[in-house]
PATORSE-189451 format. One line per 4 residues: their letters; for each residue x, y, z of C-alpha. Coordinates in nm, 2 decimals. Example, Ala and Ser with C-alpha at 12.3 -4.5 7.8 and 13.67 -1.06 7.14 Angstrom:
PATORSE-189451
as	1.23 -0.45 0.78 ~ 1.37 -0.11 0.71;
END
This chain:
PATORSE-189451
mnhk	0.00 0.00 0.00 ~ 0.13 0.35 -0.09 ~ 0.14 0.57 0.22 ~ 0.03 0.93 0.16;
vidc	0.32 1.19 0.19 ~ 0.21 1.54 0.27 ~ 0.44 1.82 0.17 ~ 0.41 2.20 0.15;
slks	0.32 2.23 -0.22 ~ -0.01 2.41 -0.28 ~ -0.15 2.10 -0.46 ~ -0.07 1.87 -0.16;
ilqv	-0.22 2.12 0.08 ~ -0.54 2.17 -0.10 ~ -0.58 1.80 -0.15 ~ -0.62 1.78 0.23;
tipl	-0.78 2.12 0.30 ~ -1.06 2.13 0.04 ~ -1.21 1.79 0.14 ~ -1.19 1.89 0.51;
mism	-1.36 2.22 0.45 ~ -1.62 2.04 0.24 ~ -1.69 1.79 0.52 ~ -1.70 2.08 0.78;
msvf	-1.94 2.27 0.56 ~ -2.17 1.96 0.55 ~ -2.16 1.95 0.93 ~ -2.25 2.31 0.97;
lmll	-2.50 2.31 0.69 ~ -2.67 2.02 0.87 ~ -2.68 2.23 1.19 ~ -2.82 2.53 1.00;
idrv	-3.09 2.32 0.82 ~ -3.18 2.16 1.15 ~ -3.24 2.50 1.31 ~ -3.41 2.65 1.00;
mlas	-3.66 2.35 1.00 ~ -3.73 2.42 1.37 ~ -3.78 2.79 1.29 ~ -4.04 2.69 1.03;
ysid	-4.20 2.47 1.31 ~ -4.18 2.75 1.57 ~ -3.93 3.04 1.63 ~ -3.95 2.95 2.01;
smna	-3.85 2.60 1.93 ~ -3.55 2.71 1.74 ~ -3.44 2.95 2.02 ~ -3.50 2.67 2.28;
aims	-3.30 2.42 2.08 ~ -3.01 2.67 2.02 ~ -2.99 2.75 2.38 ~ -3.02 2.38 2.50;
gnfv	-2.77 2.28 2.22 ~ -2.52 2.52 2.36 ~ -2.55 2.37 2.70 ~ -2.49 2.01 2.55;
cifa	-2.19 2.15 2.37 ~ -2.02 2.24 2.69 ~ -1.97 1.87 2.74 ~ -1.97 1.75 2.38;
fmft	-1.70 2.00 2.26 ~ -1.48 1.92 2.59 ~ -1.49 1.55 2.50 ~ -1.43 1.60 2.13;
alan	-1.14 1.82 2.20 ~ -0.98 1.53 2.39 ~ -1.07 1.28 2.11 ~ -0.92 1.51 1.84;
taei	-0.57 1.49 2.00 ~ -0.55 1.14 1.84 ~ -0.52 1.32 1.51 ~ -0.19 1.48 1.62;
fvgq	-0.04 1.15 1.72 ~ -0.16 0.98 1.40 ~ -0.01 1.26 1.20 ~ 0.33 1.25 1.37;
yngs	0.34 0.87 1.35 ~ 0.25 0.89 0.99 ~ 0.52 1.16 0.92 ~ 0.78 0.95 1.09;
kqyn	0.67 0.63 0.91 ~ 0.57 0.44 1.22 ~ 0.26 0.30 1.05 ~ 0.21 0.01 1.29;
klaa	0.14 0.26 1.57 ~ -0.13 0.48 1.39 ~ -0.43 0.30 1.55 ~ -0.30 0.31 1.91;
pvwq	-0.40 0.67 1.98 ~ -0.74 0.62 1.83 ~ -0.82 0.34 2.06 ~ -0.72 0.55 2.36;
miym	-0.98 0.80 2.26 ~ -1.24 0.54 2.19 ~ -1.21 0.43 2.54 ~ -1.23 0.80 2.66;
sfat	-1.55 0.83 2.46 ~ -1.73 0.56 2.65 ~ -1.60 0.69 2.97 ~ -1.80 1.01 2.92;
lvis	-2.12 0.82 3.01 ~ -2.02 0.86 3.38 ~ -2.08 1.24 3.33 ~ -2.33 1.26 3.06;
lpia	-2.60 1.01 3.19 ~ -2.67 1.19 3.53 ~ -2.68 1.53 3.36 ~ -2.92 1.39 3.10;
yfsd	-3.14 1.24 3.38 ~ -3.16 1.56 3.57 ~ -3.20 1.80 3.28 ~ -3.52 1.93 3.41;
hinm	-3.34 2.09 3.69 ~ -2.99 2.15 3.53 ~ -3.05 2.43 3.28 ~ -3.07 2.81 3.25;
lphy	-3.38 2.82 3.01 ~ -3.64 3.10 3.05 ~ -3.98 2.97 3.12 ~ -4.11 3.02 2.76;
yled	-3.84 2.79 2.63 ~ -3.84 2.53 2.91 ~ -4.06 2.24 2.77 ~ -3.89 2.22 2.42;
gvay	-3.54 2.30 2.56 ~ -3.54 2.03 2.82 ~ -3.66 1.77 2.57 ~ -3.38 1.86 2.32;
qkil	-3.12 1.87 2.59 ~ -3.21 1.54 2.75 ~ -3.18 1.33 2.43 ~ -2.85 1.48 2.32;
myfv	-2.70 1.45 2.66 ~ -2.79 1.08 2.68 ~ -2.60 1.02 2.35 ~ -2.32 1.28 2.38;
ltqp	-2.05 1.01 2.36 ~ -2.13 0.97 1.98 ~ -1.95 1.30 1.91 ~ -1.61 1.22 2.06;
lrva	-1.63 0.86 1.92 ~ -1.69 0.99 1.57 ~ -1.40 1.24 1.60 ~ -1.17 0.97 1.74;
laaf	-1.24 0.73 1.45 ~ -1.20 1.02 1.20 ~ -0.86 1.11 1.34 ~ -0.71 0.79 1.21;
fvgq	-0.79 0.92 0.85 ~ -0.74 1.29 0.90 ~ -0.39 1.24 1.05 ~ -0.29 1.06 0.73;
grtk	-0.46 1.31 0.49 ~ -0.71 1.04 0.38 ~ -1.01 1.26 0.37 ~ -1.24 1.09 0.12;
iiil	-1.40 0.86 0.38 ~ -1.46 1.16 0.60 ~ -1.66 1.34 0.32 ~ -1.85 1.02 0.26;
svav	-1.95 0.97 0.62 ~ -2.04 1.34 0.67 ~ -2.25 1.34 0.34 ~ -2.44 1.04 0.44;
gall	-2.49 1.18 0.80 ~ -2.61 1.52 0.66 ~ -2.86 1.38 0.42 ~ -3.00 1.13 0.67;
nial	-3.03 1.41 0.93 ~ -3.22 1.64 0.68 ~ -3.46 1.37 0.59 ~ -3.52 1.26 0.96;
dyal	-3.55 1.63 1.06 ~ -3.84 1.68 0.82 ~ -4.01 1.35 0.92 ~ -3.96 1.38 1.29;
ifgi	-4.00 1.76 1.34 ~ -4.32 1.81 1.13 ~ -4.45 1.44 1.14 ~ -4.59 1.23 0.85;
kdii	-4.97 1.19 0.87 ~ -5.10 0.88 1.02 ~ -4.74 0.75 1.04 ~ -4.51 0.97 1.26;
psmg	-4.64 1.23 1.50 ~ -4.50 1.59 1.49 ~ -4.22 1.59 1.77 ~ -4.06 1.94 1.72;
ckga	-3.74 1.98 1.92 ~ -3.76 1.62 2.04 ~ -3.77 1.49 1.67 ~ -3.47 1.72 1.58;
aiat	-3.26 1.57 1.87 ~ -3.35 1.21 1.77 ~ -3.25 1.29 1.41 ~ -2.91 1.43 1.51;
viae	-2.83 1.12 1.72 ~ -2.92 0.88 1.44 ~ -2.72 1.08 1.19 ~ -2.41 1.07 1.43;
caqi	-2.45 0.69 1.47 ~ -2.46 0.64 1.09 ~ -2.13 0.83 1.05 ~ -1.97 0.62 1.33;
vila	-2.08 0.29 1.15 ~ -1.92 0.41 0.82 ~ -1.59 0.52 0.98 ~ -1.57 0.21 1.20;
tvff	-1.64 -0.03 0.90 ~ -1.34 0.13 0.71 ~ -1.12 0.14 1.03 ~ -1.17 -0.23 1.09;
sekn	-1.14 -0.33 0.72 ~ -0.91 -0.62 0.64 ~ -0.65 -0.39 0.47 ~ -0.63 -0.15 0.77;
reiy	-0.62 -0.45 1.02 ~ -0.32 -0.59 0.83 ~ -0.12 -0.27 0.75 ~ -0.21 -0.05 1.06;
rtfe	-0.30 -0.32 1.31 ~ -0.63 -0.14 1.39 ~ -0.75 -0.43 1.60 ~ -0.42 -0.55 1.75;
nrrf	-0.36 -0.20 1.89 ~ -0.68 -0.20 2.09 ~ -0.51 -0.25 2.43 ~ -0.53 0.04 2.67;
nlkl	-0.19 0.22 2.69 ~ -0.16 0.43 3.00 ~ 0.15 0.62 2.88 ~ 0.00 0.71 2.54;
sgdc	-0.33 0.80 2.70 ~ -0.15 1.02 2.94 ~ 0.03 1.19 2.65 ~ -0.30 1.25 2.47;
fkig	-0.46 1.39 2.79 ~ -0.15 1.62 2.84 ~ -0.21 1.79 2.50 ~ -0.59 1.75 2.50;
lpla	-0.69 1.86 2.85 ~ -0.61 2.23 2.80 ~ -0.81 2.22 2.48 ~ -1.09 2.03 2.65;
lenc	-1.11 2.27 2.94 ~ -1.09 2.56 2.69 ~ -1.38 2.43 2.50 ~ -1.58 2.37 2.82;
vsmv	-1.51 2.72 2.95 ~ -1.57 2.86 2.60 ~ -1.91 2.70 2.57 ~ -2.00 2.81 2.93;
awyl	-1.92 3.16 2.82 ~ -2.13 3.15 2.51 ~ -2.42 2.99 2.72 ~ -2.41 3.28 2.96;
vqaa	-2.42 3.52 2.67 ~ -2.72 3.35 2.51 ~ -2.89 3.32 2.84 ~ -2.85 3.70 2.90;
isht	-2.98 3.78 2.56 ~ -3.27 3.52 2.59 ~ -3.38 3.67 2.91 ~ -3.36 4.03 2.77;
skda	-3.63 3.96 2.51 ~ -3.76 3.72 2.25 ~ -3.67 3.97 1.98 ~ -3.31 4.00 2.10;
atiy	-3.28 3.61 2.11 ~ -3.41 3.59 1.76 ~ -3.17 3.85 1.62 ~ -2.88 3.68 1.81;
nigi	-2.97 3.33 1.71 ~ -3.00 3.42 1.34 ~ -2.67 3.59 1.35 ~ -2.49 3.32 1.53;
nvyl	-2.64 3.05 1.31 ~ -2.51 3.23 1.00 ~ -2.16 3.28 1.18 ~ -2.14 2.92 1.27;
fflf	-2.22 2.81 0.93 ~ -1.94 3.00 0.76 ~ -1.71 2.88 1.04 ~ -1.67 2.56 0.84;
igeg	-1.39 2.75 0.66 ~ -1.19 2.81 0.98 ~ -1.27 2.47 1.13 ~ -1.17 2.30 0.80;
anka	-0.85 2.50 0.79 ~ -0.77 2.42 1.16 ~ -0.81 2.04 1.11 ~ -0.62 2.06 0.78;
vaai	-0.32 2.26 0.90 ~ -0.29 2.05 1.23 ~ -0.28 1.73 1.01 ~ -0.04 1.86 0.77;
csnm	0.20 2.03 1.01 ~ 0.20 1.73 1.25 ~ 0.32 1.52 0.96 ~ 0.60 1.77 0.89;
igrg	0.70 1.78 1.26 ~ 0.70 1.40 1.26 ~ 0.97 1.40 1.00 ~ 1.16 1.71 1.15;
dles	1.07 1.94 0.85 ~ 1.03 2.28 1.01 ~ 1.09 2.48 0.70 ~ 0.79 2.33 0.53;
vekt	0.58 2.43 0.85 ~ 0.65 2.80 0.78 ~ 0.58 2.76 0.40 ~ 0.24 2.59 0.49;
rkif	0.16 2.87 0.74 ~ 0.20 3.14 0.47 ~ -0.03 2.93 0.23 ~ -0.29 2.90 0.50;
vais	-0.29 3.27 0.56 ~ -0.37 3.32 0.19 ~ -0.64 3.03 0.21 ~ -0.79 3.20 0.51;
vffg	-0.83 3.54 0.35 ~ -0.93 3.41 0.01 ~ -1.18 3.15 0.11 ~ -1.31 3.35 0.41;
gimv	-1.36 3.65 0.21 ~ -1.52 3.49 -0.10 ~ -1.76 3.27 0.09 ~ -1.89 3.53 0.33;
lpla	-1.91 3.82 0.08 ~ -2.27 3.75 -0.01 ~ -2.37 3.85 0.34 ~ -2.25 4.21 0.27;
lypl	-2.36 4.23 -0.09 ~ -2.70 4.07 -0.07 ~ -2.83 4.09 0.29 ~ -3.19 4.16 0.18;
kile	-3.20 3.87 -0.05 ~ -3.07 3.64 0.23 ~ -3.34 3.78 0.46 ~ -3.60 3.72 0.20;
ilgs	-3.49 3.35 0.18 ~ -3.50 3.33 0.56 ~ -3.84 3.50 0.56 ~ -3.99 3.21 0.37;
ffed	-3.90 2.97 0.66 ~ -3.94 3.19 0.96 ~ -4.23 3.37 1.12 ~ -4.26 3.75 1.03;
isal	-3.93 3.90 1.14 ~ -3.95 4.21 0.91 ~ -3.93 4.44 1.23 ~ -3.59 4.29 1.31;
hsdi	-3.44 4.33 0.97 ~ -3.24 4.64 1.05 ~ -3.04 4.48 1.33 ~ -3.00 4.15 1.15;
ikvf	-2.85 4.33 0.85 ~ -2.60 4.51 1.08 ~ -2.51 4.18 1.22 ~ -2.45 4.03 0.87;
yivv	-2.21 4.30 0.79 ~ -2.00 4.25 1.11 ~ -2.00 3.87 1.07 ~ -1.83 3.90 0.73;
fdvv	-1.52 4.04 0.92 ~ -1.56 3.80 1.22 ~ -1.55 3.50 1.00 ~ -1.22 3.60 0.83;
letl	-1.06 3.68 1.15 ~ -1.15 3.35 1.31 ~ -1.03 3.16 1.01 ~ -0.69 3.32 1.05;
llsh	-0.69 3.26 1.41 ~ -0.78 2.89 1.37 ~ -0.51 2.83 1.12 ~ -0.24 2.95 1.35;
wgil	-0.40 2.76 1.63 ~ -0.37 2.44 1.43 ~ 0.01 2.48 1.39 ~ 0.06 2.53 1.76;
iagg	-0.16 2.22 1.83 ~ 0.05 2.02 1.57 ~ 0.35 2.09 1.79 ~ 0.18 1.98 2.11;
dsky	0.15 2.35 2.24 ~ -0.22 2.36 2.34 ~ -0.20 2.53 2.68 ~ -0.09 2.87 2.56;
aaia	-0.35 2.89 2.28 ~ -0.63 2.79 2.52 ~ -0.53 3.04 2.79 ~ -0.49 3.32 2.53;
yqvc	-0.83 3.24 2.37 ~ -1.01 3.24 2.70 ~ -0.86 3.55 2.85 ~ -0.93 3.75 2.54;
lwtf	-1.29 3.60 2.51 ~ -1.38 3.69 2.86 ~ -1.21 4.03 2.85 ~ -1.37 4.15 2.51;
viip	-1.70 3.96 2.50 ~ -1.83 3.77 2.80 ~ -1.77 4.01 3.10 ~ -1.90 4.33 2.90;
till	-2.21 4.15 2.79 ~ -2.29 4.03 3.14 ~ -2.23 4.37 3.28 ~ -2.45 4.52 3.01;
yyan	-2.73 4.27 3.10 ~ -2.72 4.35 3.48 ~ -2.71 4.72 3.40 ~ -3.02 4.68 3.18;
alts	-2.83 4.82 2.90 ~ -2.81 4.51 2.67 ~ -3.01 4.69 2.39 ~ -2.79 4.63 2.08;
vpfi	-2.73 4.27 1.96 ~ -2.50 4.39 1.67 ~ -2.27 4.54 1.94 ~ -2.21 4.18 2.08;
fllm	-2.07 4.08 1.73 ~ -1.85 4.39 1.73 ~ -1.71 4.28 2.06 ~ -1.63 3.94 1.91;
ggwl	-1.41 4.12 1.65 ~ -1.19 4.28 1.92 ~ -1.16 3.94 2.09 ~ -1.05 3.76 1.76;
ittq	-0.79 4.04 1.66 ~ -0.62 4.02 2.00 ~ -0.62 3.65 2.01 ~ -0.47 3.63 1.67;
llly	-0.19 3.87 1.76 ~ -0.11 3.65 2.06 ~ -0.10 3.32 1.87 ~ 0.12 3.47 1.60;
rryk	0.37 3.60 1.86 ~ 0.37 3.26 2.02 ~ 0.44 3.10 1.68 ~ 0.73 3.33 1.60;
smkw	0.89 3.25 1.95 ~ 0.92 2.88 1.85 ~ 0.82 2.77 2.20 ~ 0.54 2.57 2.06;
ynkl	0.76 2.33 1.87 ~ 0.77 1.97 2.01 ~ 0.83 1.63 1.84 ~ 0.60 1.41 2.03;
v	0.68 1.06 1.88;
END
C-alpha cells in the first residue's frame, strides 16, 4: 500500500484542506438546516434548541477536543513512518468516549433541573437537551475514528461519512419535526434531537467499518492496537486537556451570553440566534483549515521538516483570506436577499431586519478573523502546544465579549445585539496577535513521537 506523503506544495495542501472544508461545511450546513426547520415549526422551538444545544456543547466539545488529539499523534506517527502505531492513539480516545457516560448520563437524567432556560423555552429546551446528553458520547467517538484518516490526509472517507450523515439528518428532521400524517407524530425539538443522534451513529458505523477493514487491520493493526496504553493515554490527555477545558469554558461563556440575551427579550434572542447561526455556518472555513493545518504540520513535525511548516503557514494565511472573504461576501452584498430567503421559513421578522443586516455586515469580518486565528492555532496544536493557545483564547474572550455582555445585562443596557458581534471582532484580533507572537517564538515546537 502506498502511504500518503504530505508536503508543503499548494496541490498537496489543497488535497487535504478542500475535502476537510467540504466535510465541515456539510456538518455546519446540517446544523443550519436543523435550526431553520425548527424555525419553520416555531421560532420559540428554534431558540430553545439553540440554547439547549449550547448547554450540551459544553460537554460535547470538551470530550471531542480530547478525542481530536488522536489526530496529532496519528499525523506525527505517519510523518515518521511508524505506521504500525497509527491506530493506538485512536483506541485510547475510543475508550475515553465511552468513559464520558459517567458524566453525561446523570446530567441527562436531571435535565429538568440543570438548565438556565427562560420559562417560555423550558418544555422544548429540556426535551432537546435530555436526548442529546444521553447520547453525547457519539460525538467524541466519531471524532476519534475520523482522526485515524485525517492524520494521514485520507479525507475521502470523511466526506462520505459526513455526506451520508447530513442527508440522513435532513430527511429525519423533516419527518420527525413536522411528522408524517398517520405514520409519525410531529415531535418538534424532540424529533430534531433524535434525528441528530441517528445521523451521528450512521457516521460512526461508516468510519468504524473502514477502520476495521481487512486492509487496515493488516497494515495498521487497527484491531491489534486495541489494548489500553496508560502512557499514550497520558500523552493524549496532556495535550488534549487544556483544549478540553478551553472548549468547556468557552461553551459556558457562550451559554451565559445566550442566557443573558434570551432573558432580555424574545426579539433579542431571535436576532442573536439568526446571526450566530449564519456565523457558525461560515465557520466551516476556519474549522476545516484548523483540522487541515494541524494534520499537515503534524506530519511535517514528525519528519522534522520545520521549514515546510512556515511555508504551509503562509499558504494557509492566503487560504484563510481568500476562502473566508469569498464565501462570506454575499452577506455584505445581498443581505436583503438572504433575509428574503430566511423569511420564507421564519415567522414574520420584518421588524428585526435592520439589526439583522448590521449583524451580517459584522459577521463578514468576524469569519475572516476567526479563520486566520484557527489556522495559526492548528500549527501550535500540531507541535503539542495547546496550553498557551487555550489560555490566550479564553482571556481575550472573557475580557472582550463575556464580561462586557454580562455587565450590560445586569445594568439593563443590553439593547444592541450587533454590538455583541463587534465585541467578538476585538476578541478575535487580540487572540490572533497573541498566537502569531507565540508561533514566532518557537516555544510551541515539540516532536511528540
